[in-house]
C-alpha positions as CSV (number, residue, x, y, z in Angstrom):
1,M,57.3,96.7,-128.9
2,Q,59.1,96.5,-125.8
3,P,58.8,93.6,-123.3
4,Q,56.3,95.3,-120.8
5,E,54.0,95.6,-123.6
6,V,54.5,92.3,-125.1
7,R,53.7,91.1,-121.8
8,R,50.8,93.6,-121.1
9,D,49.6,92.7,-124.9
10,A,49.5,88.9,-123.9
11,Q,47.7,89.2,-120.3
12,E,44.9,90.5,-122.2
13,T,43.8,88.8,-125.0
14,A,44.6,86.0,-122.5
15,L,41.4,87.4,-120.6
16,K,39.3,87.9,-123.2
17,M,40.4,84.5,-124.3
18,I,39.6,82.8,-121.0
19,Q,36.2,85.2,-120.9
20,L,35.0,83.6,-124.8
21,H,36.7,80.2,-124.8
22,G,36.7,79.1,-121.1
23,L,38.6,76.0,-120.0
24,R,39.4,75.3,-124.0
25,A,41.3,78.9,-124.0
26,Q,44.7,77.1,-123.5
27,A,44.2,74.8,-126.3
28,I,43.3,77.3,-128.5
29,A,46.2,79.4,-128.2
30,L,48.2,76.3,-128.7
31,E,46.6,75.6,-131.7
32,H,47.1,79.1,-132.9
33,A,50.7,79.0,-132.2
34,A,51.3,75.6,-133.8
35,E,49.6,77.2,-137.2
36,M,51.9,80.1,-136.9
37,R,54.6,77.8,-136.8
38,Q,53.2,76.0,-139.9
39,Q,53.3,79.0,-141.9
40,G,56.6,80.2,-140.8
41,D,55.5,83.2,-138.8
42,V,57.9,83.5,-136.1
43,A,56.4,86.6,-134.6
44,G,53.1,85.3,-134.9
45,H,54.0,82.1,-133.2
46,D,55.7,83.9,-130.2
47,Q,53.0,86.1,-129.6
48,W,50.6,83.1,-129.2
49,Q,53.2,81.4,-127.1
50,H,53.0,84.3,-124.6
51,I,49.5,84.5,-124.7
52,H,49.4,80.8,-123.7
53,A,51.9,81.1,-121.0
54,A,49.7,84.2,-119.7
55,I,46.9,81.8,-119.9
56,C,48.5,79.3,-117.9
57,E,49.5,82.0,-115.4
58,L,46.4,83.5,-114.8
59,R,45.1,79.9,-114.1
60,R,47.2,79.1,-111.8
61,T,47.5,82.3,-110.2
62,A,43.9,83.3,-109.8
63,P,41.5,83.0,-106.5
64,H,39.5,79.9,-106.8
65,G,37.1,80.2,-109.4
66,E,38.5,83.3,-111.2
67,A,39.9,82.9,-114.6
68,R,38.4,79.4,-115.0
69,G,36.1,79.9,-117.4
């Protein structure tokens, strides 16, 4: 998967996570990353780290009240 595709997929998942979990989205993404790391799934861990970063970026750059859950 190309870097642009990874970024786009992470952003799409981040938006869905925010819609589904609200303010807990960041914590849930970190929990998933920790689970993947514990299982030795490097690719899964990296994917959830990208999703977590995308959630943080969306929250940081969203207009007030949007992407905040």
